[in-house]
Backbone as JSON, one array per atom type, in Angstrom:
{
  "sequence": "MIHIVFFIIFAFVMTQKEHHIIISLASNEDQEAHLAAAREQLIQLLTEAHFTSAIWTEPVNTSRKVPYLNQLCTGTTALGVNLLGEVLKETERRLGRVHNEDGIVAIDLDLLQYDDQKYHLRDWNRDYVKNLLNEL",
  "N": [[1.94, 6.23, 50.63], [0.02, 8.04, 51.58], [-2.23, 6.42, 51.48], [-1.68, 4.61, 53.52], [-1.79, 6.27, 55.76], [-4.53, 7.0, 55.68], [-5.6, 4.44, 56.1], [-4.75, 3.91, 58.71], [-6.1, 5.96, 60.06], [-8.69, 5.13, 59.43], [-8.8, 2.63, 60.77], [-8.56, 3.48, 63.42], [-10.82, 5.06, 63.63], [-12.89, 3.22, 63.48], [-13.3, 2.3, 66.01], [-14.43, 4.29, 67.46], [-16.87, 6.71, 68.72], [-19.73, 7.63, 66.81], [-20.38, 10.71, 65.2], [-22.81, 13.14, 64.4], [-22.94, 15.14, 61.54], [-23.01, 18.18, 59.55], [-22.17, 19.42, 56.44], [-21.26, 22.09, 54.34], [-21.09, 22.52, 50.86], [-19.49, 24.28, 48.28], [-18.87, 26.01, 45.19], [-17.34, 28.12, 42.73], [-16.15, 27.76, 40.33], [-15.94, 25.81, 37.53], [-18.17, 24.45, 38.51], [-20.11, 22.23, 38.71], [-18.53, 19.96, 38.23], [-16.61, 20.18, 40.28], [-18.22, 19.98, 42.6], [-19.22, 17.4, 42.24], [-16.85, 15.89, 42.44], [-16.18, 16.47, 45.09], [-18.37, 15.35, 46.42], [-17.88, 12.62, 45.93], [-15.54, 12.27, 47.45], [-16.52, 12.83, 50.03], [-18.39, 10.79, 50.36], [-16.69, 8.63, 50.67], [-15.45, 9.34, 53.03], [-17.39, 9.7, 55.03], [-19.91, 8.06, 57.06], [-23.0, 6.9, 55.99], [-23.61, 9.11, 54.19], [-25.55, 11.76, 52.97], [-26.99, 13.86, 50.51], [-28.21, 17.11, 49.69], [-30.17, 18.65, 47.09], [-28.44, 20.54, 44.56], [-27.99, 24.03, 44.41], [-28.0, 27.16, 42.67], [-26.41, 30.21, 43.57], [-26.04, 33.74, 44.06], [-22.89, 35.46, 44.27], [-21.45, 36.55, 47.41], [-19.86, 39.15, 49.1], [-17.46, 39.23, 47.53], [-15.19, 39.97, 44.86], [-15.36, 38.61, 42.52], [-17.82, 37.83, 40.26], [-19.11, 35.49, 39.56], [-21.56, 32.98, 39.65], [-22.23, 30.82, 42.48], [-22.36, 27.3, 43.05], [-24.16, 25.51, 45.32], [-24.49, 23.16, 48.01], [-25.66, 20.88, 50.53], [-24.46, 18.46, 52.87], [-25.11, 15.67, 54.88], [-24.13, 13.44, 57.45], [-22.4, 10.83, 59.23], [-19.55, 10.54, 61.38], [-16.6, 9.2, 62.89], [-14.46, 10.68, 63.36], [-12.73, 13.16, 65.26], [-13.62, 16.6, 65.88], [-11.56, 18.44, 65.22], [-9.72, 16.92, 63.68], [-11.43, 16.17, 61.61], [-11.92, 18.7, 60.47], [-9.33, 19.25, 59.5], [-9.07, 17.19, 57.61], [-11.1, 17.92, 55.81], [-10.06, 20.37, 54.85], [-7.73, 19.44, 53.64], [-8.88, 17.87, 51.66], [-10.09, 19.89, 50.14], [-7.75, 21.14, 49.16], [-6.65, 19.02, 47.61], [-8.58, 18.92, 45.64], [-8.14, 21.21, 44.24], [-8.31, 23.71, 45.51], [-7.09, 26.86, 46.21], [-5.91, 29.58, 48.11], [-6.29, 32.77, 47.2], [-6.21, 36.06, 45.72], [-7.98, 36.34, 43.61], [-10.58, 35.45, 43.83], [-11.51, 33.0, 42.95], [-13.02, 29.97, 43.7], [-12.47, 26.82, 43.83], [-13.42, 24.63, 45.31], [-15.23, 24.65, 48.32], [-15.44, 23.47, 51.49], [-17.25, 23.51, 54.24], [-17.61, 22.9, 57.64], [-20.62, 22.83, 59.09], [-22.08, 21.87, 61.22], [-21.43, 19.88, 64.08], [-22.32, 17.27, 65.84], [-24.16, 18.71, 68.36], [-23.03, 21.2, 68.14], [-22.79, 24.23, 66.43], [-21.2, 25.74, 63.6], [-19.67, 28.35, 61.59], [-21.57, 30.49, 61.8], [-22.8, 32.7, 60.51], [-23.45, 31.64, 58.04], [-25.65, 30.04, 58.56], [-27.76, 31.79, 58.45], [-28.08, 32.36, 55.82], [-30.1, 32.28, 52.9], [-29.97, 30.06, 51.14], [-28.9, 28.02, 52.74], [-30.85, 27.76, 54.73], [-33.0, 26.92, 53.11], [-32.0, 24.53, 51.97], [-31.57, 22.97, 54.21], [-34.06, 21.99, 54.79], [-34.25, 19.8, 53.17], [-32.78, 17.83, 54.3]],
  "CA": [[2.04, 6.73, 51.99], [-1.28, 8.62, 51.94], [-3.16, 5.31, 51.71], [-1.37, 4.06, 54.84], [-2.34, 7.22, 56.74], [-5.98, 6.85, 55.7], [-5.91, 3.16, 56.71], [-4.57, 4.08, 60.16], [-7.24, 6.75, 60.51], [-9.88, 4.28, 59.33], [-8.77, 1.64, 61.85], [-8.83, 4.2, 64.66], [-12.19, 5.54, 63.57], [-13.84, 2.13, 63.64], [-13.53, 2.04, 67.43], [-14.85, 5.54, 68.07], [-18.27, 7.12, 68.67], [-20.14, 8.32, 65.6], [-20.87, 12.07, 65.4], [-23.65, 13.64, 63.32], [-22.37, 16.37, 61.0], [-23.53, 18.82, 58.34], [-21.11, 20.11, 55.7], [-21.67, 22.89, 53.2], [-20.23, 22.45, 49.7], [-19.69, 25.42, 47.39], [-17.87, 26.21, 44.15], [-17.64, 29.11, 41.7], [-15.28, 27.47, 39.19], [-16.25, 24.45, 37.06], [-18.96, 24.14, 39.69], [-20.71, 20.9, 38.76], [-17.45, 18.96, 38.34], [-16.0, 20.24, 41.61], [-19.14, 19.43, 43.59], [-19.25, 15.95, 42.04], [-15.62, 15.34, 43.02], [-16.28, 16.6, 46.54], [-19.32, 14.33, 46.88], [-17.18, 11.33, 45.91], [-14.64, 12.24, 48.6], [-17.31, 12.78, 51.26], [-18.97, 9.44, 50.45], [-15.64, 7.75, 51.2], [-15.06, 9.81, 54.36], [-18.48, 9.67, 56.0], [-20.86, 6.97, 57.12], [-24.36, 7.35, 55.67], [-23.62, 10.46, 53.61], [-26.73, 12.14, 52.19], [-26.79, 15.18, 49.93], [-29.36, 17.85, 49.19], [-29.99, 19.09, 45.71], [-27.5, 21.65, 44.42], [-28.67, 25.23, 43.92], [-27.15, 28.29, 42.28], [-26.59, 31.43, 44.35], [-25.18, 34.87, 43.68], [-21.76, 35.61, 45.2], [-21.56, 37.54, 48.48], [-18.58, 39.62, 49.65], [-16.33, 38.87, 46.68], [-15.12, 40.75, 43.62], [-15.69, 37.71, 41.41], [-19.28, 37.84, 40.14], [-19.55, 34.22, 39.0], [-22.44, 32.31, 40.63], [-21.8, 29.62, 43.22], [-23.23, 26.15, 43.16], [-24.12, 25.15, 46.74], [-25.14, 21.91, 48.39], [-25.37, 20.44, 51.89], [-24.26, 17.03, 53.09], [-25.19, 15.21, 56.26], [-23.62, 12.09, 57.62], [-21.78, 10.59, 60.53], [-18.12, 10.26, 61.36], [-15.98, 8.97, 64.19], [-13.35, 11.63, 63.49], [-12.92, 14.31, 66.12], [-13.92, 17.81, 65.13], [-10.34, 19.04, 64.68], [-9.22, 16.07, 62.61], [-12.37, 16.3, 60.49], [-11.61, 19.98, 59.83], [-8.08, 19.09, 58.74], [-9.35, 16.33, 56.45], [-11.87, 18.71, 54.86], [-9.15, 21.34, 54.22], [-6.86, 18.68, 52.74], [-9.72, 17.51, 50.51], [-10.17, 21.11, 49.32], [-6.46, 21.31, 48.46], [-6.54, 17.98, 46.58], [-9.52, 19.21, 44.56], [-7.74, 22.41, 43.53], [-8.54, 24.95, 46.25], [-5.96, 27.7, 46.62], [-6.38, 30.86, 48.65], [-5.65, 33.87, 46.5], [-6.99, 37.3, 45.66], [-8.83, 36.42, 42.42], [-11.96, 35.08, 44.15], [-11.88, 31.68, 42.44], [-13.16, 28.96, 44.74], [-12.7, 25.53, 43.18], [-14.33, 23.94, 46.23], [-15.22, 25.09, 49.72], [-16.13, 22.5, 52.35], [-17.34, 24.08, 55.57], [-18.33, 22.14, 58.66], [-21.66, 23.68, 59.67], [-22.53, 21.32, 62.51], [-20.8, 18.68, 64.6], [-23.26, 16.95, 66.92], [-25.01, 19.87, 68.66], [-22.26, 22.45, 68.01], [-22.88, 24.87, 65.12], [-20.05, 26.52, 63.15], [-19.98, 29.26, 60.48], [-22.9, 30.94, 62.22], [-23.41, 33.58, 59.5], [-23.99, 30.81, 56.96], [-26.96, 29.52, 58.95], [-28.76, 32.8, 58.11], [-28.19, 32.49, 54.36], [-31.32, 31.65, 52.39], [-29.75, 28.73, 50.55], [-28.72, 27.05, 53.82], [-32.19, 27.55, 55.31], [-33.81, 26.13, 52.17], [-31.46, 23.18, 51.79], [-31.74, 22.21, 55.46], [-35.36, 21.32, 54.72], [-34.09, 18.56, 52.4], [-32.01, 16.84, 55.08]],
  "C": [[0.68, 7.28, 52.46], [-2.27, 7.51, 52.25], [-2.93, 4.68, 53.09], [-1.96, 4.96, 55.92], [-3.85, 7.08, 56.82], [-6.39, 5.51, 56.31], [-5.79, 3.25, 58.22], [-5.73, 4.88, 60.73], [-8.5, 5.9, 60.5], [-9.93, 3.27, 60.48], [-9.08, 2.3, 63.19], [-10.3, 4.6, 64.74], [-13.19, 4.43, 63.88], [-14.15, 1.83, 65.11], [-14.1, 3.25, 68.16], [-16.35, 5.78, 67.93], [-18.55, 7.85, 67.35], [-20.75, 9.69, 65.96], [-21.68, 12.5, 64.17], [-23.09, 14.99, 62.85], [-23.18, 16.88, 59.82], [-22.38, 19.61, 57.73], [-21.74, 20.87, 54.55], [-20.63, 22.75, 52.09], [-20.53, 23.65, 48.82], [-18.54, 25.51, 46.38], [-18.31, 27.32, 43.21], [-16.72, 28.96, 40.48], [-15.5, 26.02, 38.77], [-17.1, 23.75, 38.13], [-19.47, 22.7, 39.75], [-19.64, 19.81, 38.92], [-16.82, 18.98, 39.73], [-16.93, 19.71, 42.69], [-19.23, 17.91, 43.46], [-18.01, 15.29, 42.65], [-15.65, 15.4, 44.54], [-17.25, 15.57, 47.11], [-18.66, 12.95, 46.94], [-16.26, 11.19, 47.12], [-15.42, 12.1, 49.91], [-17.98, 11.42, 51.45], [-17.96, 8.46, 51.02], [-15.3, 8.09, 52.65], [-16.13, 9.55, 55.41], [-19.27, 8.37, 55.95], [-22.23, 7.57, 56.82], [-24.41, 8.79, 55.18], [-24.86, 10.66, 52.75], [-26.55, 13.58, 51.72], [-28.12, 15.8, 49.54], [-29.19, 18.06, 47.69], [-28.97, 20.23, 45.71], [-28.25, 22.85, 43.85], [-27.65, 26.33, 43.64], [-27.47, 29.49, 43.16], [-25.65, 32.51, 43.81], [-24.07, 35.02, 44.71], [-22.02, 36.74, 46.22], [-20.15, 37.88, 48.96], [-17.36, 39.16, 48.85], [-16.36, 39.72, 45.41], [-15.48, 39.9, 42.41], [-17.21, 37.53, 41.37], [-19.84, 36.58, 39.49], [-20.42, 33.52, 40.05], [-21.78, 31.09, 41.29], [-22.83, 28.53, 43.03], [-23.05, 25.63, 44.58], [-24.92, 23.88, 46.99], [-24.8, 21.63, 49.85], [-25.24, 18.93, 51.92], [-24.44, 16.76, 54.57], [-24.67, 13.79, 56.3], [-23.1, 11.91, 59.02], [-20.32, 10.26, 60.33], [-17.65, 9.97, 62.78], [-14.79, 9.9, 64.39], [-13.71, 12.71, 64.5], [-13.09, 15.56, 65.29], [-12.67, 18.43, 64.51], [-9.76, 18.23, 63.52], [-10.13, 16.15, 61.39], [-12.12, 17.6, 59.74], [-10.35, 19.91, 58.98], [-8.3, 18.26, 57.49], [-10.14, 17.11, 55.4], [-10.97, 19.71, 54.13], [-8.19, 20.63, 53.26], [-7.63, 18.24, 51.5], [-9.87, 18.71, 49.59], [-8.89, 21.28, 48.51], [-6.31, 20.29, 47.33], [-7.44, 18.26, 45.39], [-9.26, 20.56, 43.89], [-7.94, 23.73, 44.25], [-7.21, 25.6, 46.59], [-6.55, 29.01, 47.12], [-5.58, 31.97, 47.99], [-6.62, 35.04, 46.39], [-7.98, 37.34, 44.49], [-10.27, 35.98, 42.65], [-12.4, 33.75, 43.61], [-11.9, 30.69, 43.6], [-13.5, 27.64, 44.03], [-13.69, 24.73, 44.02], [-14.14, 24.49, 47.63], [-16.06, 24.09, 50.5], [-16.11, 23.04, 53.77], [-18.16, 23.19, 56.48], [-19.32, 23.08, 59.32], [-22.1, 23.18, 61.04], [-21.79, 20.03, 62.81], [-21.55, 18.34, 65.88], [-24.14, 18.18, 67.17], [-24.32, 21.22, 68.5], [-22.35, 22.98, 66.58], [-21.63, 25.72, 64.86], [-20.5, 27.39, 61.98], [-21.39, 29.84, 60.69], [-23.57, 31.87, 61.21], [-24.04, 32.78, 58.36], [-25.37, 30.28, 57.29], [-28.08, 30.5, 58.61], [-28.92, 32.99, 56.61], [-29.39, 31.69, 53.86], [-31.08, 30.24, 51.86], [-29.55, 27.67, 51.63], [-30.07, 26.73, 54.45], [-33.04, 26.65, 54.41], [-33.32, 24.7, 52.06], [-31.57, 22.34, 53.06], [-33.07, 21.45, 55.47], [-35.29, 20.0, 53.97], [-33.37, 17.47, 53.18], [-32.91, 16.03, 55.99]]
}
């Protein structure tokens, strides 16, 4: 059933305008494996997906003191911004993301930019985002 839904989305997408996007990837649990799995999913979802290097950062605003592995992805999509957000959240769930109080983040996929519209504005001020943007 899921494959049928993705086929319908794919068929619809093929007739739509392409939008330039930037996505932030982050994980603090089995970091390298979760980022690799997320990259595989994004390669299937996006046209012309490109990734920065992955860098380690210290956690911010969390009780869990395990470092994060962070990376940025740029690409294009014909999905609308709302549908893209839903697909990213579903991808997080499939890769093991649950929202709980223990601070474990299997994978976090945040849409930072959709065409000229920026999202997660605080993230744009983080050093790792500024540094990784130079690689795009």
